[in-house]
C-alpha positions as CSV (number, residue, x, y, z in Angstrom):
1,M,48.1,215.9,-105.6
2,Y,49.7,219.3,-106.2
3,A,52.0,217.7,-108.8
4,R,49.0,216.7,-110.7
5,I,47.1,219.8,-110.7
6,P,48.0,220.5,-114.3
7,E,46.8,217.2,-115.4
8,I,43.6,217.9,-113.6
9,G,43.3,221.1,-115.7
10,I,43.8,219.5,-119.0
11,R,41.4,216.7,-118.2
12,K,38.8,219.4,-117.3
13,A,39.7,221.3,-120.4
14,F,38.7,218.2,-122.4
15,G,35.5,217.8,-120.6
16,A,36.1,215.6,-117.5
17,S,33.5,216.1,-114.7
18,K,34.2,216.2,-111.1
19,T,33.1,212.9,-110.7
20,D,35.4,211.6,-113.4
21,I,38.3,213.1,-111.5
22,V,37.3,212.0,-108.2
23,F,36.6,208.5,-109.6
24,Q,40.2,208.5,-111.0
25,F,42.2,209.3,-107.8
26,M,40.1,207.0,-105.7
27,F,40.4,204.0,-108.2
28,E,44.6,204.8,-108.4
29,M,44.3,204.8,-104.5
30,V,42.4,201.7,-104.2
31,V,44.9,199.8,-106.7
32,I,47.9,201.1,-105.0
33,A,46.7,200.1,-101.6
34,F,45.7,196.6,-102.9
35,I,48.9,196.0,-103.9
36,V,50.7,197.6,-101.0
37,S,48.3,195.4,-98.7
38,I,49.3,192.1,-100.6
39,F,53.2,193.0,-100.2
40,A,52.7,193.7,-96.6
41,V,50.7,190.2,-95.9
42,C,53.5,188.3,-97.8
43,S,56.2,189.8,-96.0
44,S,54.6,189.4,-92.7
45,Y,54.0,185.6,-93.5
46,L,57.8,185.5,-94.5
47,C,58.7,187.2,-91.3
48,C,56.6,184.9,-89.2
49,K,58.3,181.6,-91.0
50,L,61.7,183.3,-90.4
51,A,60.9,183.7,-86.8
52,E,59.5,180.0,-86.6
53,E,62.8,178.8,-87.9
54,Y,65.0,180.8,-85.8
55,L,63.1,179.8,-82.6
56,A,63.2,176.2,-83.4
57,R,66.6,176.3,-84.3
58,N,68.3,178.7,-81.6
59,L,65.8,178.6,-78.6
60,F,64.4,175.1,-79.1
61,L,61.0,176.4,-79.3
62,S,58.4,174.9,-81.6
63,F,55.4,176.4,-82.9
64,K,53.5,176.5,-86.2
65,V,52.5,179.4,-88.0
66,Q,48.9,179.0,-89.1
67,V,47.0,181.5,-91.5
68,S,43.3,181.5,-92.1
69,N,41.5,183.1,-94.8
70,A,40.3,186.0,-92.5
71,Q,43.9,186.9,-91.6
72,L,44.6,187.3,-95.4
73,I,41.4,189.2,-96.1
74,L,41.3,191.6,-93.2
75,P,44.5,193.4,-93.9
76,L,43.6,193.9,-97.4
77,L,40.1,195.1,-96.5
78,V,41.6,197.4,-93.8
79,G,44.3,198.9,-96.5
80,V,41.8,199.5,-99.3
81,T,39.4,201.2,-96.5
82,E,42.2,203.3,-95.3
83,A,43.1,204.5,-98.8
84,V,39.7,205.2,-99.7
85,T,39.1,207.3,-96.6
86,C,42.5,209.1,-96.7
87,S,42.0,209.9,-100.3
88,F,38.5,211.2,-100.4
89,I,38.8,214.7,-99.3
90,P,42.2,215.5,-101.5
91,S,40.4,214.1,-104.4
92,L,37.4,216.3,-104.0
93,Y,39.7,219.3,-103.4
94,A,41.3,218.4,-106.8
95,A,38.1,218.0,-108.4
96,S,36.8,221.4,-107.2
97,I,40.0,223.3,-108.8
98,K,39.1,225.7,-111.7
99,V,40.3,225.0,-115.2
100,T,41.9,228.5,-115.4
101,D,43.7,228.1,-111.8
102,S,45.0,224.6,-112.8
103,L,46.6,225.2,-116.2
104,K,48.5,228.6,-114.7
105,F,49.7,226.4,-111.7
106,E,53.2,226.0,-111.4
């Protein structure tokens, strides 16, 4: 957040409101969290499939990985909710910085 303080000052100098800045940071966090959550779900599924093959081949255990829609959607919702929760206070802090302070920030 500190690296983007000059950017916030420039946006405020051009007339951006606190709501605009908070919305920008929240939107960015939601998009990043959604992409990361999709990657996490895909990699988890891949690990389960690899474990299934390993156990079937080496330990002669047989089980199937079954994935429901709820098991796919729940991690996405948790990831996005966590991102919104954890980025709300820093985005409020960033939006409350004065234009003069942010432009001379180094």
